[in-house]
C-alpha positions as CSV (number, residue, x, y, z in Angstrom):
1,M,93.4,82.9,61.9
2,S,90.2,81.2,62.8
3,R,87.0,82.9,63.6
4,E,87.3,81.7,67.2
5,D,90.8,83.2,67.6
6,F,89.5,86.5,66.1
7,E,86.6,86.6,68.5
8,Q,88.9,85.9,71.5
9,R,91.3,88.7,70.4
10,W,88.3,91.0,69.9
11,A,86.9,90.1,73.3
12,R,90.3,90.7,75.0
13,K,90.7,94.1,73.2
14,S,87.2,95.1,74.3
15,L,87.9,94.0,77.9
16,R,91.1,96.0,77.9
17,E,89.2,99.1,76.6
18,M,86.4,98.6,79.2
19,L,89.0,98.1,82.0
20,S,90.7,101.3,80.9
21,V,87.4,103.2,80.9
22,V,86.5,101.8,84.3
23,E,89.9,102.8,85.7
24,E,89.5,106.3,84.3
25,R,86.0,106.6,85.9
26,V,87.3,105.3,89.2
27,G,90.1,107.8,89.2
28,K,87.6,110.7,88.5
29,L,85.3,109.3,91.3
30,E,88.2,109.3,93.7
31,E,89.1,112.9,92.8
32,S,85.4,113.9,93.4
33,I,85.4,112.2,96.8
34,E,88.6,114.0,97.8
35,D,87.2,117.3,96.6
36,A,84.0,116.7,98.6
37,K,86.0,115.9,101.7
38,E,88.0,119.1,101.3
39,D,84.9,121.1,100.8
40,S,83.3,119.5,103.9
41,V,86.3,120.3,106.0
42,Q,86.5,123.9,104.7
43,E,82.8,124.4,105.4
44,L,83.3,123.0,109.0
45,L,86.2,125.3,109.5
46,D,84.3,128.3,108.2
47,S,81.4,127.5,110.4
48,Q,83.6,127.1,113.5
49,R,85.4,130.3,112.7
50,K,82.1,132.2,112.4
51,K,80.9,130.8,115.8
52,L,84.2,131.8,117.4
53,T,84.1,135.2,115.9
54,E,80.5,135.7,117.2
55,R,81.5,134.5,120.7
56,N,84.6,136.8,120.6
57,D,82.4,139.8,119.7
58,A,80.0,139.0,122.5
59,L,82.8,138.7,125.0
60,E,84.3,141.9,123.9
61,A,81.0,143.7,124.3
62,M,80.6,142.1,127.8
63,M,84.1,143.2,128.8
64,L,83.5,146.7,127.6
65,A,80.2,146.9,129.6
66,L,82.0,145.5,132.7
67,K,84.8,148.0,132.3
68,E,82.3,150.9,132.1
69,E,80.5,149.5,135.1
70,T,83.7,149.2,137.1
71,M,84.7,152.7,136.2
72,A,81.3,154.1,137.3
73,T,81.5,152.1,140.6
74,T,85.1,153.4,141.2
75,R,84.0,157.0,140.6
76,A,81.0,156.5,143.0
77,L,83.3,154.9,145.7
78,S,85.9,157.7,145.3
79,T,83.1,160.3,145.8
80,K,81.8,158.5,148.9
81,I,85.4,158.1,150.3
82,E,85.9,161.9,149.9
83,E,82.5,162.6,151.7
84,L,83.5,160.2,154.5
85,D,86.9,161.8,154.8
86,G,85.2,165.2,155.2
87,E,82.8,163.8,157.8
88,L,85.8,162.2,159.7
89,A,87.7,165.5,159.7
90,L,84.6,167.3,161.0
91,C,84.2,164.6,163.7
92,R,87.8,164.9,164.8
93,A,87.5,168.7,164.9
94,T,84.4,168.4,167.1
95,V,86.0,165.8,169.4
96,G,89.2,167.8,169.6
97,K,91.7,165.4,168.1
């Protein structure tokens, strides 16, 4: 085997080893990119979930306040209706009907 043949074989072997190393690193890089994408998506989902939870809590508080306000208004109206019914009965008695 000539020196030139030896050097060519050595160069091919080195190139194969380098190609193998490069392919391995590319594979690891692709895995890292996928992990980063998954992390980003998870962070986005967590952020949206948090915002929706906060909005839901605010809506629940508003609904509770509206319910209490409606109940108070209903009680006040019931009291006023009872007063007006009493006045109407008094007026009917006075008029004679």
